[in-house]
C-alpha positions as CSV (number, residue, x, y, z in Angstrom):
1,M,163.8,4.3,37.1
2,G,160.8,6.6,36.6
3,W,161.1,10.2,35.5
4,I,160.0,11.5,38.9
5,A,162.9,9.6,40.6
6,W,165.3,11.0,38.0
7,I,164.1,14.5,38.9
8,I,164.5,13.8,42.7
9,L,167.9,12.2,42.3
10,G,169.1,14.9,39.9
11,G,167.8,17.7,42.2
12,V,169.6,16.3,45.3
13,A,172.8,15.4,43.4
14,G,172.8,18.9,41.8
15,W,172.2,20.6,45.1
16,I,175.1,18.6,46.8
17,A,177.3,19.4,43.9
18,S,176.5,23.1,44.0
19,M,177.3,23.1,47.7
20,I,180.7,21.4,47.0
21,T,181.6,23.9,44.3
22,R,180.1,26.9,46.1
23,N,177.6,27.7,43.4
24,N,174.5,27.4,45.5
25,D,174.0,31.2,45.6
26,R,173.6,31.3,41.8
27,M,171.8,28.0,41.4
28,G,168.0,27.7,41.7
29,L,165.9,24.6,42.0
30,F,165.7,24.0,38.3
31,G,169.4,24.6,37.9
32,N,170.2,22.0,40.5
33,I,167.9,19.5,38.9
34,L,169.3,20.1,35.4
35,V,172.9,19.9,36.6
36,G,172.2,16.8,38.6
37,I,170.5,15.0,35.7
38,L,173.2,16.0,33.2
39,G,175.9,15.1,35.8
40,A,174.3,11.6,36.2
41,F,174.4,11.0,32.4
42,A,178.0,12.5,32.1
43,G,179.3,10.6,35.1
44,N,177.7,7.3,34.0
45,F,179.2,7.8,30.5
46,L,182.7,8.5,31.9
47,V,182.7,5.6,34.4
48,N,181.6,3.2,31.7
49,L,184.2,4.6,29.3
50,I,187.0,4.3,31.8
51,S,186.1,0.9,33.2
52,G,185.3,-0.6,29.8
53,A,182.3,-2.3,31.3
54,G,178.8,-1.4,32.4
55,V,179.7,-0.8,36.0
56,A,177.3,2.1,36.4
57,S,173.6,1.5,35.9
58,F,170.6,3.7,35.5
59,G,169.0,2.2,38.7
60,F,168.5,4.1,41.9
61,N,171.3,3.0,44.2
62,L,174.3,4.5,46.1
63,T,176.7,4.0,43.3
64,T,174.5,5.8,40.8
65,F,174.0,8.7,43.3
66,I,177.7,9.1,43.9
67,I,178.4,9.0,40.2
68,A,175.6,11.7,39.7
69,I,177.2,13.9,42.3
70,G,180.7,13.5,40.8
71,G,179.4,14.2,37.3
72,A,177.6,17.3,38.5
73,V,180.7,18.5,40.3
74,V,182.7,18.1,37.1
75,L,180.1,20.0,35.1
76,L,180.0,22.8,37.6
77,L,183.8,23.1,37.8
78,I,183.9,23.3,34.0
79,F,181.1,26.0,34.1
80,N,183.1,28.0,36.7
81,W,186.3,27.8,34.7
82,L,184.5,29.0,31.5
83,R,182.8,31.8,33.4
84,K,186.2,33.0,34.8
85,R,187.7,33.0,31.4
86,R,185.2,35.6,30.2
């Protein structure tokens, strides 16, 4: 997948994740893109670690999109938890 598609997928996944975790007020466009891309990598890593096989791929499909959203939600929940501890 090209880098433009990663930015688009990351932006949409990050935006959906920020809506789920109610962080959309604090997140900007670049924050959503960053969280979405990092969430895609983290989610893909966790799914492959748990499943023991290469279930998730780096292609642009529904499975990858759902994994990216899930990974971004987990990252935002961790961020919220760390922020509340301060």
